[in-house]
C-alpha positions, -999 to +999 in steps of 0.1 A: +210-277-124+198-312-117+193-324-082+196-361-072+181-372-039+184-408-026+167-431-002+189-462+003+179-491+024+200-520+038+199-552+018+209-587+030+223-606-001+224-639+018+186-639+014+167-649-017+150-615-017+178-593-002+158-560+000+124-553+015+095-539-005+084-515+022+073-480+012+100-455+010+104-417+012+127-393-007+130-358+007+138-332-020+158-302-008+144-274-030+173-251-021+195-273-043+172-270-073+171-243-098+141-220-096+113-223-121+092-251-136+109-285-140+101-322-141+104-345-111+111-383-117+113-411-091+136-440-101+135-473-083+165-497-084+163-533-073+190-556-059+200-566-095+205-530-105+174-530-127+160-494-128+126-481-136+115-444-139+082-430-129+063-408-153+075-372-147+054-348-126+058-310-129+072-291-099+076-253-095+103-238-074+104-201-063+125-191-034+128-154-041+105-128-025+089-102-048+107-069-051+095-037-037+066-022-058+064+014-069+032+024-051+011+055-058-021+069-043-052+071-065-061+108-068-027+119-055-014+126-020-034+157-013-056+163+018-090+147+017-121+152+038-133+116+032-114+088+050-111+065+019-080+059+000-067+034-026-030+025-034-020+011-068+011-004-084+023-025-114+033-061-111+060-067-137+061-100-156+079-124-133+085-150-160+086-186-148+080-177-111+052-178-086+025-152-092+015-125-067-013-135-044-014-110-016-003-075-005+005-065+030+003-029+041+015-008+071+003+026+081+024+048+104+028+084+114+056+101+095+076+105+127+069+068+136+044+052+160+007+047+159+011+020+133-016-002+119-012-032+095-033-054+074-034-074+042-056-081+011-054-113-010-061-117-047-046-132-078-022-107-093-034-080-068-022-046-078-045-023-058-054-019-022-090-006-020-109+012+008-079+020+029-087+041+060-063+059+083-069+053+121-075+090+128-072+124+111-038+137+101-009+126+079+001+090+075+027+070+056+018+038+038+042+010+028+033-021+008+049-056+007+039-082-019+036-120-013+037-147-040+019-181-044+050-198-029+047-179+003+077-157-004+076-124+015+103-101+027+094-070+047+128-055+037+113-052+002+086-028+013+077+000-011+088+036-006+063+054+016+034+073+001+013+099+021-023+095+031-038+128+044-072+130+060-088+162+075-126+159+082-128+192+101-138+226+086-118+256+097-131+278+126-137+314+117-141+347+136-143+383+123-118+407+138-125+444+145-115+468+118-087+491+129-097+527+135-074+541+109-084+516+082-122+511+084-125+494+050-103+465+061-122+433+069-102+405+085-112+370+096-091+350+120-089+313+109-081+284+131-072+251+114-055+224+135-049+196+109-042+205+073-036+242+074-054+269+054-053+268+016-074+299+010-108+315+016-133+340+004-150+370+021-183+380+007-206+411+011-244+413+009-269+441+013-288+433+044-319+411+036-311+407-001-293+373+001-273+384-029-236+380-022-207+398-038-172+382-036-145+406-024-109+403-035-095+382-006-060+374+004-045+349+029-023+368+053-006+349+080-033+329+098-062+349+085-082+362+055-082+399+046-104+419+022-112+456+016-146+471+011-148+497-017-174+518+001-174+545-025-188+520-051-216+507-028-250+522-022-257+536+013-272+512+039-262+482+060 
């Protein structure tokens, strides 16, 4: 595809020099050019139809926004106590097109709202480092890439990935043993953000600081273990 763009000026052929020698301007509509690297030549034509071409200069045209990247979270999408995340992706070979120069990100609650946005620049950027969620809980991250030609389309955002942050330890409280089952030990657990993954109940002879792990199960919202008192020496 070859584009031809003109700048014609009026000439008066009753004069010895019918056309002026004033500077001119040719506007190039890049939407009518093919994308990629190509030469640009300026041709001047005088009143006698003598033409001269300038040496070619190289121009690069890219009108297409980068496609949506396939983003993942370094270390996986599990819950973390530290508010520090990194997102990574691959930039495929774009061929004769503008390289990636920036990444824009948006964090929102999974149900929407509470959004925060930002961007990081870098040649061929394929990693967003030191991301932090605004507050504890579960968040969704989407990424949009931008190229050196300034092409960016938020409709080409990545599929969301989850960032999960919980800096709070669970709250624990022993419950009284039922009268008909004195070997049962239960601990009520309160966890408001990430939920309980598990736990351990341990037993120690008073004053020894030597702890024995008891077989512990997670039942409902608490931890339960049983003390085999027949296998333990007398004493507290």
